[in-house]
C-alpha positions as CSV (number, residue, x, y, z in Angstrom):
1,M,72.9,57.0,-96.0
2,F,72.8,55.2,-92.7
3,D,74.4,58.0,-90.6
4,A,71.0,58.7,-89.0
5,S,70.8,55.2,-87.5
6,P,71.1,54.9,-83.7
7,P,74.6,54.1,-82.5
8,G,75.0,50.3,-82.3
9,A,71.8,49.5,-84.2
10,P,72.4,45.9,-85.4
11,L,70.1,46.1,-88.4
12,S,68.9,48.8,-90.8
13,L,67.0,48.4,-94.1
14,E,66.3,51.3,-96.3
15,A,64.1,51.3,-99.4
16,V,64.7,47.5,-99.9
17,S,63.0,45.9,-102.8
18,L,63.3,42.3,-104.0
19,T,62.1,41.0,-107.4
20,L,62.4,37.4,-108.3
21,P,61.9,35.6,-111.6
22,S,58.9,33.2,-112.2
23,P,57.5,31.4,-115.2
24,A,54.9,34.1,-115.4
25,G,57.5,36.9,-115.3
26,P,59.2,38.9,-112.6
27,V,57.5,39.0,-109.2
28,E,58.0,41.9,-106.8
29,I,58.3,40.3,-103.3
30,L,59.5,43.3,-101.3
31,R,58.5,46.9,-102.2
32,G,60.6,49.7,-100.7
33,V,60.9,48.3,-97.1
34,D,62.3,50.5,-94.4
35,F,63.0,48.7,-91.1
36,E,65.4,49.1,-88.2
37,V,66.2,47.2,-85.0
38,A,67.9,48.7,-82.0
39,A,70.4,46.8,-79.8
40,G,68.6,44.4,-77.5
41,E,65.2,45.2,-79.0
42,R,62.6,42.4,-79.6
43,V,60.6,43.1,-82.8
44,A,57.8,41.0,-84.3
45,V,57.2,41.3,-88.0
46,V,53.6,40.3,-88.6
47,G,51.3,39.8,-91.6
48,P,49.5,37.1,-93.6
49,S,51.3,34.2,-95.3
50,G,52.9,35.4,-98.5
51,C,53.3,39.1,-97.5
52,G,57.1,39.0,-97.6
53,K,58.1,38.4,-94.0
54,S,60.4,35.4,-94.7
55,S,61.9,37.2,-97.7
56,M,62.6,40.3,-95.6
57,I,64.4,38.2,-93.0
58,A,66.5,36.5,-95.8
59,V,67.5,39.9,-97.1
60,A,68.2,41.3,-93.7
61,A,70.4,38.4,-92.7
62,G,72.3,38.6,-96.0
63,L,71.0,35.3,-97.3
64,E,69.4,37.0,-100.3
65,R,70.6,40.2,-102.1
66,P,68.0,42.9,-102.5
67,T,67.2,44.1,-106.1
68,R,67.3,47.7,-104.8
69,G,67.9,49.5,-101.5
70,W,70.5,49.1,-98.7
71,V,71.0,46.7,-95.8
72,R,73.4,47.4,-92.9
73,L,73.9,44.4,-90.7
74,L,76.0,44.8,-87.5
75,G,77.4,48.1,-88.8
76,R,78.4,46.7,-92.2
77,D,76.9,47.6,-95.6
78,L,76.1,44.2,-97.1
79,A,76.1,45.4,-100.8
80,P,79.9,45.1,-101.4
81,L,80.3,41.9,-99.5
82,T,80.7,38.5,-101.2
83,E,78.7,35.5,-100.0
84,D,81.7,34.3,-98.0
85,E,82.2,37.7,-96.4
86,R,78.6,37.8,-95.4
87,A,78.8,34.4,-93.9
88,L,81.9,35.4,-92.0
89,L,80.0,38.5,-90.7
90,R,77.2,36.4,-89.4
91,R,79.4,33.8,-87.8
92,G,79.1,33.9,-84.0
93,R,77.1,37.2,-84.2
94,V,73.9,36.4,-86.1
95,S,71.8,33.3,-85.6
96,L,68.7,32.0,-87.4
97,V,65.8,29.8,-86.3
98,F,63.3,28.6,-89.0
99,Q,59.9,27.0,-89.1
100,A,61.5,23.8,-90.4
101,F,64.1,22.8,-87.8
102,H,67.0,22.2,-90.1
103,L,68.7,19.7,-87.9
104,L,71.2,17.2,-89.3
105,A,69.5,13.8,-89.3
106,N,72.7,11.8,-88.8
107,M,73.8,13.8,-85.7
108,T,72.5,13.7,-82.1
109,A,71.0,16.7,-80.5
110,E,74.3,17.4,-78.8
111,E,76.2,17.1,-82.1
112,N,73.8,19.4,-83.8
113,V,74.5,22.1,-81.3
114,A,78.2,21.5,-80.9
115,T,79.2,21.2,-84.6
116,P,78.8,24.9,-85.5
117,L,80.7,25.8,-82.4
118,E,83.5,23.4,-83.4
119,I,83.6,24.9,-86.9
120,A,84.0,28.3,-85.3
121,G,86.9,27.1,-83.2
122,E,85.2,26.9,-79.9
123,R,87.4,24.6,-77.7
124,R,84.6,23.7,-75.3
125,A,82.0,23.1,-77.9
126,R,80.6,19.9,-76.4
127,T,80.4,21.3,-72.9
128,A,78.7,24.4,-74.3
129,A,76.2,22.2,-76.2
130,R,75.4,20.2,-73.2
131,D,74.9,23.4,-71.1
132,W,72.5,24.9,-73.7
133,L,70.5,21.7,-74.1
134,A,70.1,21.7,-70.4
135,R,68.8,25.3,-70.5
136,V,66.1,24.3,-73.0
137,G,65.2,21.2,-70.9
138,L,66.8,18.6,-73.1
139,D,69.7,17.4,-71.1
140,A,68.2,13.9,-71.0
141,R,67.6,13.9,-74.7
142,R,71.0,15.1,-75.9
143,R,72.1,11.7,-77.3
144,H,68.9,11.3,-79.3
145,Y,68.7,11.8,-83.1
146,P,66.1,14.2,-84.6
147,H,63.8,11.4,-85.7
148,Q,63.6,10.4,-82.0
149,L,62.5,13.8,-80.9
150,S,59.1,15.5,-81.0
151,G,58.6,18.7,-83.1
152,G,58.8,20.8,-80.0
153,E,62.0,19.1,-78.9
154,Q,63.6,19.6,-82.3
155,Q,62.8,23.3,-82.3
156,R,64.3,23.6,-78.8
157,V,67.5,21.9,-80.1
158,A,67.5,24.5,-83.0
159,L,67.0,27.3,-80.4
160,A,69.9,25.9,-78.3
161,R,72.1,25.8,-81.4
162,A,71.2,29.4,-82.3
163,M,71.8,30.8,-78.8
164,A,75.0,28.8,-78.2
165,A,76.7,31.1,-80.7
166,R,76.0,34.0,-78.3
167,P,74.6,36.1,-81.1
168,Q,74.0,39.8,-81.1
169,L,71.0,39.4,-83.4
170,L,68.6,36.4,-83.6
171,F,66.3,36.0,-86.5
172,A,63.3,33.6,-86.1
173,D,61.1,32.9,-89.1
174,E,57.7,31.4,-88.0
175,P,59.5,29.5,-85.2
176,T,56.3,28.0,-83.8
177,G,54.6,27.4,-87.1
178,N,55.0,23.6,-87.1
179,L,54.2,23.2,-83.4
180,D,51.0,22.5,-81.4
181,A,49.8,25.0,-78.9
182,V,51.6,23.6,-75.9
183,N,55.0,23.3,-77.7
184,A,54.6,26.7,-79.4
185,L,54.1,28.3,-76.0
186,Q,57.2,26.5,-74.5
187,V,59.4,27.5,-77.5
188,A,58.2,31.1,-77.4
189,D,58.8,31.4,-73.7
190,L,62.4,30.1,-74.1
191,M,63.1,32.2,-77.1
192,F,62.2,35.5,-75.5
193,E,63.7,34.5,-72.2
194,L,67.1,33.5,-73.7
195,A,67.2,36.6,-75.9
196,A,66.5,38.9,-73.0
197,E,69.1,37.2,-70.8
198,S,71.8,37.4,-73.5
199,G,70.9,40.9,-74.6
200,A,70.5,39.8,-78.2
201,A,68.2,41.7,-80.5
202,L,65.4,39.5,-81.7
203,V,63.5,39.7,-85.0
204,V,60.6,37.2,-85.2
205,A,58.4,36.8,-88.3
206,T,55.1,35.4,-87.4
207,H,51.4,35.4,-88.1
208,D,50.7,34.3,-84.5
209,Q,49.3,37.3,-82.7
210,A,50.0,35.8,-79.3
211,L,53.7,35.4,-80.1
212,A,53.8,38.9,-81.6
213,A,52.3,40.4,-78.4
214,R,55.5,39.4,-76.5
215,A,57.7,41.7,-78.5
216,D,58.6,45.3,-77.7
217,R,57.4,46.4,-81.1
218,R,55.3,45.1,-83.9
219,A,56.0,45.9,-87.5
220,S,53.1,44.9,-89.9
221,M,53.6,43.8,-93.5
222,R,51.2,43.5,-96.4
223,D,51.9,42.8,-100.1
224,G,55.7,43.3,-99.6
225,R,55.4,46.6,-97.9
226,M,55.7,47.8,-94.3
227,V,52.2,49.2,-93.4
228,G,52.6,49.8,-89.7
229,D,55.1,50.0,-86.9
230,A,54.2,50.4,-83.2
């Protein structure tokens, strides 16, 4: 079914639907979504809150199974894969950045970046963590804990952690949603700059039109459907 996808396309969704239970009955979150990202492409998924952007990213990254349809991530059909197999597929090749920073409170900035690398068997994890924190302007803050960092600094740590894995594909779900205008601009600049330098494809879900304008392409969602792609 995916034979028509461009060679090396890191992400393809076809006719993806997602229905979740609720006290009032089943709720259709995604409705027949078709979406594709080429290698190295930077795509913004835009739309109002509640339109299904975050759910689409969760399905595309293999964090949530679709009710119907097909997802191919890095050349693999996700349908037959177990949760562990999907996690193994993502490891070192797919990174995620969220609106909530998801840093470990009992670890320093350096430890937050280094720990996933150590788990993946990277011998120079601490050196790589320091290098990436320096790249996002936080070398002097690397021994600080999350509660000692501003929101913008915490998101830069999260971005350093994501990029340190050298991913082929980076998902960012409202990455500037919790930041003020100045920090949002700094994080957006870094995210697009680092993705371009590394050659990683970038999928960023946002309702921020200024952030979306930086992308190569803009895919619009409404009520769980793709309604435009340009």
